[in-house]
Each structure stands twice: as structure tokens, then as C-alpha cells.
MILUM-16044 format. One record per residue (C-alpha): residue number from 1; x, y, z. Coordinates in nm, 2 decimals. Example, Ala and Ser with C-alpha at 12.3 -4.5 7.8 and 13.67 -1.06 7.14 Angstrom:
BEGIN
{rec 1, {1.23, -0.45, 0.78}}
{rec 2, {1.37, -0.11, 0.71}}
END
This chain:
BEGIN
{rec 1, {10.44, 13.96, 9.10}}
{rec 2, {10.12, 13.97, 8.92}}
{rec 3, {9.82, 14.01, 9.15}}
{rec 4, {9.64, 13.73, 8.97}}
{rec 5, {9.61, 13.38, 9.10}}
{rec 6, {9.47, 13.07, 8.91}}
{rec 7, {9.28, 12.82, 9.12}}
{rec 8, {9.21, 12.46, 8.95}}
{rec 9, {8.93, 12.35, 9.03}}
{rec 10, {8.63, 12.49, 9.20}}
{rec 11, {8.57, 12.22, 9.47}}
{rec 12, {8.50, 12.33, 9.83}}
{rec 13, {8.88, 12.35, 9.93}}
{rec 14, {8.97, 12.53, 9.62}}
{rec 15, {8.68, 12.77, 9.69}}
{rec 16, {8.79, 12.82, 10.04}}
{rec 17, {9.15, 12.88, 9.94}}
{rec 18, {9.04, 13.11, 9.67}}
{rec 19, {8.85, 13.33, 9.94}}
{rec 20, {9.17, 13.35, 10.14}}
{rec 21, {9.38, 13.49, 9.83}}
{rec 22, {9.08, 13.73, 9.76}}
{rec 23, {9.09, 13.88, 10.12}}
{rec 24, {9.44, 13.93, 10.06}}
{rec 25, {9.35, 14.17, 9.78}}
{rec 26, {9.45, 13.93, 9.51}}
{rec 27, {9.25, 13.85, 9.18}}
{rec 28, {9.13, 13.51, 9.17}}
{rec 29, {9.03, 13.32, 8.84}}
{rec 30, {8.88, 12.96, 8.93}}
{rec 31, {8.89, 12.71, 8.64}}
{rec 32, {8.60, 12.44, 8.64}}
{rec 33, {8.45, 12.21, 8.38}}
{rec 34, {8.10, 12.33, 8.48}}
{rec 35, {7.94, 12.61, 8.30}}
{rec 36, {7.65, 12.64, 8.54}}
{rec 37, {7.89, 12.63, 8.84}}
{rec 38, {8.10, 12.91, 8.66}}
{rec 39, {7.80, 13.11, 8.61}}
{rec 40, {7.69, 13.08, 8.95}}
{rec 41, {8.03, 13.18, 9.10}}
{rec 42, {8.05, 13.50, 8.85}}
{rec 43, {7.68, 13.62, 8.91}}
{rec 44, {7.57, 13.51, 9.25}}
{rec 45, {7.92, 13.50, 9.42}}
{rec 46, {7.82, 13.14, 9.57}}
{rec 47, {7.93, 12.79, 9.52}}
{rec 48, {7.63, 12.61, 9.66}}
{rec 49, {7.72, 12.25, 9.58}}
{rec 50, {8.04, 12.27, 9.78}}
{rec 51, {8.00, 12.54, 10.03}}
{rec 52, {7.65, 12.61, 10.09}}
{rec 53, {7.55, 12.95, 10.20}}
{rec 54, {7.91, 13.09, 10.17}}
{rec 55, {7.93, 13.45, 10.00}}
{rec 56, {8.22, 13.49, 9.77}}
{rec 57, {8.42, 13.79, 9.70}}
{rec 58, {8.38, 13.97, 9.37}}
{rec 59, {8.75, 13.92, 9.35}}
{rec 60, {8.68, 13.57, 9.26}}
{rec 61, {8.57, 13.49, 8.91}}
{rec 62, {8.55, 13.16, 8.73}}
{rec 63, {8.59, 13.02, 8.38}}
{rec 64, {8.57, 12.69, 8.19}}
{rec 65, {8.85, 12.79, 7.98}}
{rec 66, {9.20, 12.72, 8.13}}
{rec 67, {9.40, 12.95, 7.91}}
{rec 68, {9.18, 13.24, 8.04}}
{rec 69, {9.22, 13.11, 8.39}}
{rec 70, {9.61, 13.08, 8.38}}
{rec 71, {9.69, 13.36, 8.15}}
{rec 72, {9.88, 13.64, 8.33}}
{rec 73, {9.88, 13.45, 8.66}}
{rec 74, {10.19, 13.47, 8.89}}
{rec 75, {10.08, 13.15, 9.08}}
{rec 76, {9.86, 12.85, 9.01}}
{rec 77, {9.70, 12.66, 9.30}}
{rec 78, {9.60, 12.30, 9.21}}
{rec 79, {9.34, 12.17, 9.43}}
{rec 80, {9.21, 11.87, 9.19}}
{rec 81, {9.12, 11.52, 9.37}}
{rec 82, {9.40, 11.29, 9.33}}
{rec 83, {9.24, 11.09, 9.08}}
{rec 84, {9.21, 11.38, 8.84}}
{rec 85, {9.56, 11.55, 8.92}}
{rec 86, {9.73, 11.41, 8.63}}
{rec 87, {9.46, 11.49, 8.40}}
{rec 88, {9.46, 11.86, 8.51}}
{rec 89, {9.83, 11.91, 8.52}}
{rec 90, {9.86, 11.77, 8.17}}
{rec 91, {9.60, 12.02, 8.05}}
{rec 92, {9.80, 12.30, 8.25}}
{rec 93, {10.11, 12.20, 8.06}}
{rec 94, {10.00, 12.41, 7.72}}
{rec 95, {9.98, 12.75, 7.96}}
{rec 96, {10.27, 12.71, 8.22}}
{rec 97, {10.54, 12.91, 8.22}}
{rec 98, {10.87, 12.82, 8.43}}
{rec 99, {10.84, 13.16, 8.66}}
{rec 100, {10.49, 13.06, 8.77}}
{rec 101, {10.46, 12.97, 9.14}}
{rec 102, {10.30, 12.61, 9.14}}
{rec 103, {10.12, 12.51, 9.45}}
{rec 104, {9.91, 12.23, 9.53}}
{rec 105, {9.66, 12.14, 9.82}}
{rec 106, {9.57, 11.78, 9.73}}
{rec 107, {9.61, 11.52, 9.99}}
{rec 108, {9.65, 11.16, 9.81}}
{rec 109, {9.83, 10.94, 9.58}}
{rec 110, {9.81, 10.84, 9.24}}
{rec 111, {9.65, 10.48, 9.29}}
{rec 112, {9.80, 10.33, 8.97}}
{rec 113, {10.16, 10.44, 9.04}}
{rec 114, {10.17, 10.53, 9.40}}
{rec 115, {10.34, 10.86, 9.33}}
{rec 116, {10.27, 11.18, 9.54}}
{rec 117, {10.11, 11.44, 9.39}}
{rec 118, {10.41, 11.67, 9.34}}
{rec 119, {10.59, 11.39, 9.15}}
{rec 120, {10.26, 11.36, 8.91}}
{rec 121, {10.25, 11.76, 8.86}}
{rec 122, {10.63, 11.77, 8.79}}
{rec 123, {10.62, 11.48, 8.53}}
{rec 124, {10.33, 11.64, 8.34}}
{rec 125, {10.46, 11.99, 8.34}}
{rec 126, {10.83, 11.90, 8.32}}
{rec 127, {10.93, 12.12, 8.58}}
{rec 128, {11.16, 12.05, 8.89}}
{rec 129, {10.96, 11.88, 9.16}}
{rec 130, {11.16, 12.06, 9.44}}
{rec 131, {11.03, 12.40, 9.32}}
{rec 132, {10.67, 12.29, 9.37}}
{rec 133, {10.51, 12.40, 9.68}}
{rec 134, {10.25, 12.18, 9.91}}
{rec 135, {9.98, 12.34, 10.11}}
{rec 136, {9.86, 12.15, 10.41}}
{rec 137, {9.76, 12.12, 10.76}}
{rec 138, {9.45, 12.10, 10.99}}
{rec 139, {9.19, 12.32, 10.77}}
{rec 140, {8.81, 12.25, 10.70}}
{rec 141, {8.70, 12.46, 10.41}}
{rec 142, {8.38, 12.54, 10.60}}
{rec 143, {8.56, 12.71, 10.86}}
{rec 144, {8.84, 12.88, 10.65}}
{rec 145, {8.55, 13.05, 10.42}}
{rec 146, {8.40, 13.19, 10.75}}
{rec 147, {8.74, 13.32, 10.82}}
{rec 148, {8.78, 13.11, 11.14}}
{rec 149, {9.15, 13.13, 11.30}}
{rec 150, {9.33, 12.86, 11.08}}
{rec 151, {9.71, 12.74, 11.07}}
{rec 152, {9.87, 12.56, 10.79}}
{rec 153, {10.21, 12.47, 10.64}}
{rec 154, {10.35, 12.53, 10.30}}
{rec 155, {10.64, 12.29, 10.21}}
{rec 156, {10.91, 12.30, 9.93}}
{rec 157, {11.27, 12.21, 9.87}}
{rec 158, {11.30, 12.56, 9.76}}
{rec 159, {11.31, 12.81, 10.05}}
{rec 160, {11.20, 13.09, 9.81}}
{rec 161, {10.90, 12.92, 9.67}}
{rec 162, {10.77, 12.82, 10.02}}
{rec 163, {10.82, 13.18, 10.11}}
{rec 164, {10.64, 13.31, 9.82}}
{rec 165, {10.34, 13.08, 9.87}}
{rec 166, {10.35, 13.21, 10.26}}
{rec 167, {10.33, 13.55, 10.13}}
{rec 168, {10.02, 13.48, 9.93}}
{rec 169, {9.81, 13.32, 10.18}}
{rec 170, {9.92, 13.48, 10.53}}
{rec 171, {9.68, 13.70, 10.70}}
{rec 172, {9.50, 13.79, 11.02}}
{rec 173, {9.30, 13.48, 11.03}}
{rec 174, {9.50, 13.24, 10.81}}
{rec 175, {9.85, 13.17, 10.95}}
{rec 176, {10.11, 13.00, 10.74}}
{rec 177, {10.44, 12.83, 10.84}}
{rec 178, {10.71, 12.71, 10.60}}
{rec 179, {10.87, 12.38, 10.60}}
{rec 180, {11.15, 12.22, 10.38}}
{rec 181, {11.04, 11.85, 10.42}}
{rec 182, {10.79, 11.85, 10.12}}
{rec 183, {10.78, 11.47, 10.12}}
{rec 184, {10.68, 11.44, 10.47}}
{rec 185, {10.40, 11.72, 10.45}}
{rec 186, {10.27, 11.52, 10.15}}
{rec 187, {10.29, 11.19, 10.31}}
{rec 188, {10.13, 11.30, 10.64}}
{rec 189, {9.85, 11.48, 10.47}}
{rec 190, {9.76, 11.18, 10.25}}
{rec 191, {9.80, 10.90, 10.52}}
{rec 192, {9.62, 11.07, 10.81}}
{rec 193, {9.29, 11.04, 10.58}}
{rec 194, {9.32, 10.64, 10.63}}
{rec 195, {9.31, 10.70, 11.01}}
{rec 196, {9.03, 10.94, 11.00}}
{rec 197, {8.83, 10.68, 10.81}}
{rec 198, {8.91, 10.44, 11.10}}
{rec 199, {8.82, 10.68, 11.35}}
{rec 200, {8.48, 10.75, 11.21}}
{rec 201, {8.41, 10.36, 11.20}}
{rec 202, {8.51, 10.34, 11.54}}
{rec 203, {8.24, 10.62, 11.64}}
{rec 204, {7.99, 10.45, 11.40}}
{rec 205, {8.04, 10.11, 11.60}}
{rec 206, {7.99, 10.30, 11.94}}
{rec 207, {8.33, 10.21, 12.07}}
{rec 208, {8.39, 10.53, 12.26}}
{rec 209, {8.67, 10.78, 12.34}}
{rec 210, {8.94, 10.50, 12.45}}
{rec 211, {8.93, 10.32, 12.14}}
{rec 212, {8.95, 10.66, 11.93}}
{rec 213, {9.23, 10.77, 12.13}}
{rec 214, {9.42, 10.47, 12.08}}
{rec 215, {9.34, 10.44, 11.71}}
{rec 216, {9.50, 10.82, 11.66}}
{rec 217, {9.79, 10.74, 11.88}}
{rec 218, {9.86, 10.43, 11.70}}
{rec 219, {9.76, 10.54, 11.36}}
{rec 220, {10.01, 10.84, 11.40}}
{rec 221, {10.30, 10.60, 11.48}}
{rec 222, {10.20, 10.39, 11.16}}
{rec 223, {10.21, 10.68, 10.95}}
{rec 224, {10.55, 10.81, 11.09}}
{rec 225, {10.68, 10.48, 11.03}}
{rec 226, {10.62, 10.44, 10.68}}
{rec 227, {10.70, 10.81, 10.62}}
{rec 228, {11.03, 10.78, 10.75}}
{rec 229, {11.09, 10.49, 10.53}}
{rec 230, {10.99, 10.70, 10.21}}
{rec 231, {11.22, 10.96, 10.30}}
{rec 232, {11.03, 11.19, 10.54}}
{rec 233, {11.15, 11.36, 10.86}}
{rec 234, {10.97, 11.22, 11.16}}
{rec 235, {10.94, 11.58, 11.32}}
{rec 236, {10.70, 11.66, 11.05}}
{rec 237, {10.44, 11.42, 11.15}}
{rec 238, {10.43, 11.59, 11.51}}
{rec 239, {10.35, 11.92, 11.35}}
{rec 240, {10.05, 12.07, 11.16}}
{rec 241, {10.06, 11.84, 10.86}}
{rec 242, {10.08, 11.54, 11.08}}
{rec 243, {9.92, 11.52, 11.44}}
{rec 244, {9.74, 11.86, 11.36}}
{rec 245, {9.56, 11.76, 11.06}}
{rec 246, {9.50, 11.41, 11.20}}
{rec 247, {9.32, 11.54, 11.50}}
{rec 248, {9.09, 11.77, 11.30}}
{rec 249, {9.01, 11.52, 11.04}}
{rec 250, {8.97, 11.22, 11.27}}
{rec 251, {8.73, 11.42, 11.51}}
{rec 252, {8.52, 11.68, 11.32}}
{rec 253, {8.19, 11.62, 11.13}}
{rec 254, {8.31, 11.83, 10.87}}
{rec 255, {8.54, 11.57, 10.77}}
{rec 256, {8.44, 11.38, 10.46}}
{rec 257, {8.67, 11.07, 10.58}}
{rec 258, {8.52, 11.07, 10.93}}
{rec 259, {8.15, 11.06, 10.80}}
{rec 260, {8.23, 10.81, 10.55}}
{rec 261, {8.39, 10.60, 10.82}}
{rec 262, {8.11, 10.64, 11.04}}
{rec 263, {7.85, 10.54, 10.80}}
{rec 264, {8.07, 10.23, 10.73}}
{rec 265, {8.06, 10.15, 11.10}}
{rec 266, {7.68, 10.18, 11.12}}
{rec 267, {7.66, 9.90, 10.83}}
{rec 268, {7.62, 10.10, 10.52}}
{rec 269, {7.80, 9.95, 10.21}}
{rec 270, {8.07, 10.13, 10.06}}
{rec 271, {7.90, 10.21, 9.73}}
{rec 272, {7.60, 10.35, 9.94}}
{rec 273, {7.83, 10.57, 10.12}}
{rec 274, {7.99, 10.72, 9.84}}
{rec 275, {7.68, 10.80, 9.67}}
{rec 276, {7.53, 10.96, 9.96}}
{rec 277, {7.83, 11.18, 10.02}}
{rec 278, {7.84, 11.33, 9.66}}
{rec 279, {8.19, 11.43, 9.70}}
{rec 280, {8.55, 11.28, 9.69}}
{rec 281, {8.66, 11.07, 10.00}}
{rec 282, {9.03, 11.07, 9.96}}
{rec 283, {9.10, 10.84, 10.24}}
{rec 284, {8.94, 10.55, 10.03}}
{rec 285, {9.17, 10.56, 9.77}}
{rec 286, {9.46, 10.62, 9.99}}
{rec 287, {9.39, 10.33, 10.20}}
{rec 288, {9.41, 10.14, 9.87}}
{rec 289, {9.74, 10.31, 9.79}}
{rec 290, {9.88, 10.23, 10.12}}
{rec 291, {9.80, 9.87, 10.11}}
{rec 292, {10.04, 9.85, 9.82}}
{rec 293, {10.29, 10.10, 9.94}}
{rec 294, {10.35, 9.90, 10.27}}
{rec 295, {10.42, 9.60, 10.06}}
{rec 296, {10.66, 9.78, 9.83}}
{rec 297, {10.86, 9.93, 10.13}}
{rec 298, {10.81, 9.61, 10.37}}
{rec 299, {10.65, 9.83, 10.64}}
{rec 300, {10.39, 9.71, 10.87}}
{rec 301, {10.05, 9.92, 10.86}}
{rec 302, {9.81, 9.71, 11.05}}
{rec 303, {9.54, 9.98, 11.08}}
{rec 304, {9.56, 10.05, 10.70}}
{rec 305, {9.56, 9.71, 10.62}}
{rec 306, {9.27, 9.62, 10.81}}
{rec 307, {9.07, 9.91, 10.66}}
{rec 308, {9.18, 9.79, 10.32}}
{rec 309, {9.01, 9.45, 10.39}}
{rec 310, {8.70, 9.62, 10.50}}
{rec 311, {8.68, 9.86, 10.21}}
{rec 312, {8.78, 9.62, 9.93}}
{rec 313, {8.75, 9.28, 10.05}}
{rec 314, {8.41, 9.28, 10.25}}
{rec 315, {8.57, 9.21, 10.58}}
{rec 316, {8.29, 9.33, 10.86}}
{rec 317, {8.46, 9.64, 11.08}}
{rec 318, {8.39, 9.45, 11.40}}
{rec 319, {8.59, 9.15, 11.27}}
{rec 320, {8.89, 9.42, 11.16}}
{rec 321, {8.88, 9.56, 11.51}}
{rec 322, {8.93, 9.21, 11.66}}
{rec 323, {9.20, 9.13, 11.42}}
{rec 324, {9.38, 9.45, 11.55}}
{rec 325, {9.33, 9.38, 11.91}}
{rec 326, {9.44, 9.03, 11.88}}
{rec 327, {9.77, 9.10, 11.72}}
{rec 328, {10.08, 8.97, 11.89}}
{rec 329, {10.23, 9.16, 12.18}}
{rec 330, {10.46, 9.43, 12.08}}
{rec 331, {10.68, 9.73, 12.24}}
{rec 332, {10.52, 10.09, 12.22}}
{rec 333, {10.83, 10.25, 12.12}}
{rec 334, {10.96, 10.22, 11.75}}
{rec 335, {11.30, 10.08, 11.70}}
{rec 336, {11.56, 10.34, 11.56}}
{rec 337, {11.87, 10.22, 11.37}}
{rec 338, {12.19, 10.43, 11.34}}
{rec 339, {12.12, 10.45, 11.00}}
{rec 340, {11.76, 10.59, 11.03}}
{rec 341, {11.89, 10.85, 11.28}}
{rec 342, {12.17, 10.99, 11.05}}
{rec 343, {11.91, 11.00, 10.77}}
{rec 344, {11.69, 11.23, 11.01}}
{rec 345, {11.99, 11.45, 11.08}}
{rec 346, {12.17, 11.48, 10.75}}
END
């Protein structure tokens, strides 16, 4: 394999993953639309807007020309926001070769179509979705770039593709597991951002640890329920992409979703929160998608539903909590049908 990997685009997570690849003695070319950002990465070896004070390897270079970024690369890592994924993949199509390893590390849905990111990429590149690799798990960019011990998962229906991605990223501080449940890993990574928003909102309301523990536990049950209905293995939600990523995203101030939820809980308006963040908060778009996904599959997602009302229908956060606490009594354990059991074990 070529020692060159292309990374599209140069945000915080893309830059952190580029640093892992560079630490593994790979040459990394990052694609960005910003001339100033490319010049900063190439001359100062920094990306101050997205990862302040991080020093980047000279092996990481940047360009605004996608052809230059992709030419000669054995692997392409796409880390575009979910809202830009189709556009970026469409642009990549002109330079894509079937032998390239395609990896994506974006956690979200295409809001208009409700499609997963691997589906969007495969449609634009006209390649098999099963060969695309998804990278996910509990991993803040701010810690990865400092080489803090981190463990993630790469998932693909194609075992060889997952193992190839594992080989690119694995090192002494970045441990990588493989998983065949690509659908589950994608869904877990996307849906947990909703629960992280709720956890931040709970903290912003000063509701304490009891409330947040309940929110995470019932949130995990909620996203497992919809995930299984959409074809995922339930065990995936107990792994790195599920509970692992949920815990780190819902409890850390590094988390954009937690920070956005906290500001909303303190009474700020959504537009003001987004303006102050200055970066994409995927959980907001994912909450919107989940509202329609739950209707499509006929699966109740009460936490996501209440967050949808807060974000898009001006419901007050305290009113949303009262609605959740006042729901009819339920049993904690989820109902398992024979058909579902057979699906999990097929």
C-alpha cells in the first residue's frame, strides 16, 4: 500500500486523526476549502481554529485542491460534517479509484433523506457500501492530538477493509478494534449525540447526578431499541461505539453536544448557542433526523422526542423534563420477540 492517506476535511477530528496517521509514519494530505487554513498547516504546523496550541507533524500537509490531496493515496478518510458529506463525496468521485480504502468518521444522518453516512458515500462514489469502513468510539480530538490513550472501533461488512483500517491507525496510544456491525456502529455514534445534548441540558438545569445517570441509562435503551429495528446488533450498543462513546460525549466539557445542551439548559436560545459554539453540533441535526426516523419505524424515542420539541418547537427544557417524568408507568426491560432474537443471531 502507498504510504499516503488523504483526509477530507481539516476540522478538529480530521486533524486529530491525521496526527495519528502521521505518528504511524504515513504521509497525510488534508483537503480544506480555506487557503489560509492550508497555509497555516503547511508553514506553522498548527490548526488554531479547531485545535488551539496543538503542534502538528511535518508529515501532515494541506491543500485546497482535492485532486492533489487524493492522487496516489491508498486510503481516503472522510471527516466532513453530515450536512456536507454528500457534497464532499460527490467532489471525490472524480478522483476515486476502486482500490482505494474509504473510511469515514462522521457521526450523523443526512437530514433530508435520513440516510446513514456510508449510504450517502456509496451512492456518490457508486461503490459497494459494504466495503466502506466506519471509525467511531469514545474519542475527543483534543485528547487524541495529545496522544492520550484512546480506544476506538472500525466497522465494515468487509473483514479485509476493517483490518486494513485497523492497521493504518493502530499504535501505542490509539488502540483499534474491528466490528462487522457497520450499521450498529454508525447508528450508535449518531444517536448518542442526542442523549449527550440532553445530559448537557440536565447539567445546565442543575438537576444533578441522579437525573443524568437516568438519562444516560434510558437513553441507551432508547437508541438500542431504534437501532435494532434498523438492523443493528444490540451488543454493539454495549461496546465502544455505544455506551463508550455515550459516556464520554455526555460527561465531558470537550463535547460540543454537552456544551450546547448545557447552554440551552441555562436558558440560551438555539441560534445564540450555535453562534457562540462556532463549530458543528451534530446532535442538533441528529435530533431532527431521529424525530422522523422514529415515526418511520414506529419506535418510541421519548427523550429524542422531547429534545426535538425543545430545539425546534420552543418547548422549555423544564417542561420537557416534566413530560418525560410524567409518562405512563413502564417496565424497565425491553420486550424481545422471537423474530428479533433470530435476527440478532442470524
